[in-house]
C-alpha positions as CSV (number, residue, x, y, z in Angstrom):
1,M,29.7,47.9,3.1
2,E,28.6,51.2,1.5
3,L,32.2,52.6,1.6
4,S,33.7,49.6,-0.1
5,R,31.1,49.8,-2.9
6,L,31.8,53.5,-3.3
7,L,35.6,52.9,-3.6
8,L,35.2,50.1,-6.1
9,N,32.7,51.9,-8.3
10,Y,34.3,55.3,-8.4
11,P,38.1,55.3,-9.2
12,Y,37.9,59.1,-9.3
13,F,37.2,59.1,-5.6
14,I,40.2,56.8,-4.9
15,S,42.5,59.0,-7.1
16,I,41.4,62.1,-5.1
17,I,42.2,60.3,-1.8
18,L,45.6,59.1,-3.1
19,F,46.5,62.6,-4.3
20,C,45.6,64.2,-1.0
21,L,47.5,61.5,0.8
22,G,50.6,62.2,-1.4
23,C,50.2,66.0,-0.7
24,L,50.0,65.4,3.0
25,C,53.1,63.2,2.9
26,I,55.1,65.9,1.0
27,L,54.0,68.7,3.3
28,T,54.4,67.0,6.7
29,Q,57.5,64.8,6.3
30,H,61.0,66.2,6.7
31,N,62.7,63.0,5.5
32,L,63.6,63.5,1.8
33,V,63.0,59.8,0.9
34,K,59.4,60.0,2.4
35,K,58.9,63.2,0.3
36,V,59.8,61.2,-2.9
37,I,57.4,58.4,-1.8
38,G,54.7,61.1,-1.5
39,I,55.5,62.3,-5.0
40,N,55.1,58.8,-6.3
41,I,51.8,58.4,-4.5
42,M,50.6,61.6,-6.2
43,E,51.8,60.3,-9.6
44,T,50.0,57.0,-9.1
45,S,46.8,58.8,-8.4
46,I,47.1,60.8,-11.6
47,F,47.7,57.6,-13.6
48,L,44.6,56.1,-12.1
49,F,42.5,59.2,-12.9
50,F,43.5,59.3,-16.5
51,I,43.1,55.6,-17.1
52,A,39.6,55.8,-15.5
53,V,38.7,58.7,-17.8
54,G,39.7,56.6,-20.8
55,N,37.7,53.6,-19.7
56,I,34.2,52.8,-21.0
57,D,31.9,50.3,-19.3
58,G,31.4,47.4,-21.6
59,G,34.2,48.6,-23.9
60,V,36.8,46.3,-25.4
61,A,40.5,46.8,-26.2
62,P,40.9,48.6,-29.6
63,I,42.3,45.5,-31.4
64,Y,40.6,44.3,-34.5
65,D,38.9,41.0,-34.1
66,P,36.6,39.7,-36.9
67,A,34.6,37.7,-34.3
68,L,33.3,40.9,-32.7
69,P,30.1,42.5,-33.9
70,A,30.3,45.7,-36.0
71,D,28.7,47.9,-33.4
72,V,31.2,47.1,-30.6
73,I,32.4,49.9,-28.4
74,Y,36.1,50.4,-28.0
75,I,37.9,52.1,-25.1
76,N,40.1,55.2,-25.8
77,P,43.7,53.9,-26.1
78,L,45.2,57.5,-26.0
79,T,45.0,57.8,-22.2
80,S,46.6,54.4,-21.6
81,T,49.4,55.3,-24.0
82,L,50.0,58.7,-22.4
83,M,50.1,57.0,-19.0
84,L,52.8,54.6,-20.1
85,T,54.9,57.6,-21.1
86,G,54.1,59.2,-17.7
87,I,55.2,56.1,-15.9
88,V,58.6,56.2,-17.7
89,V,59.0,59.9,-16.8
90,S,58.0,59.3,-13.2
91,F,60.5,56.5,-12.9
92,S,63.2,58.8,-14.3
93,V,62.3,61.6,-11.9
94,T,62.3,59.2,-8.9
95,A,65.7,57.8,-9.9
96,F,67.1,61.3,-10.3
97,A,65.6,62.4,-6.9
98,L,67.0,59.4,-5.1
99,A,70.5,60.0,-6.7
100,I,70.4,63.6,-5.4
101,I,69.4,62.4,-2.0
102,V,72.3,60.0,-1.9
103,K,74.7,62.8,-2.8
104,L,73.1,65.0,-0.1
105,Y,73.6,62.2,2.4
106,Q,77.2,61.8,1.4
107,F,77.9,65.6,1.7
108,Y,75.8,66.5,4.8
109,G,75.4,63.1,6.6
110,T,71.6,63.4,6.9
111,I,68.5,63.2,4.7
112,Y,66.3,65.4,6.8
113,A,65.5,68.7,5.1
114,Q,65.6,70.8,8.3
115,D,69.1,69.6,9.2
116,I,70.4,70.2,5.7
117,M,69.0,73.8,5.8
118,R,70.6,74.4,9.2
119,M,74.0,73.2,8.0
120,R,73.9,75.5,4.9
């Protein structure tokens, strides 16, 4: 019960675990597709971290609403905006990496990094 409470209340802890998991995937796997998946896990942890930094408990979205009181607390929209840009960039990097992996498979007949290095 204590671990689930810790994970739900501290997104920073979850982002650290995800980043370490992505690093482990990149360092231990020889399959290039699995390495790309590890990179995506690391990117997701970074997105989670930055969105958690910009969040404020009890804060509302920074949209004007006359029904809200004057002393309302707004969350920081900059981190969310930057993470939307980061998501687009990570999608592009993933698509490019997968296109390179497809070309490597067509040329070498394998997607394992060790086999490709041996054939070179």
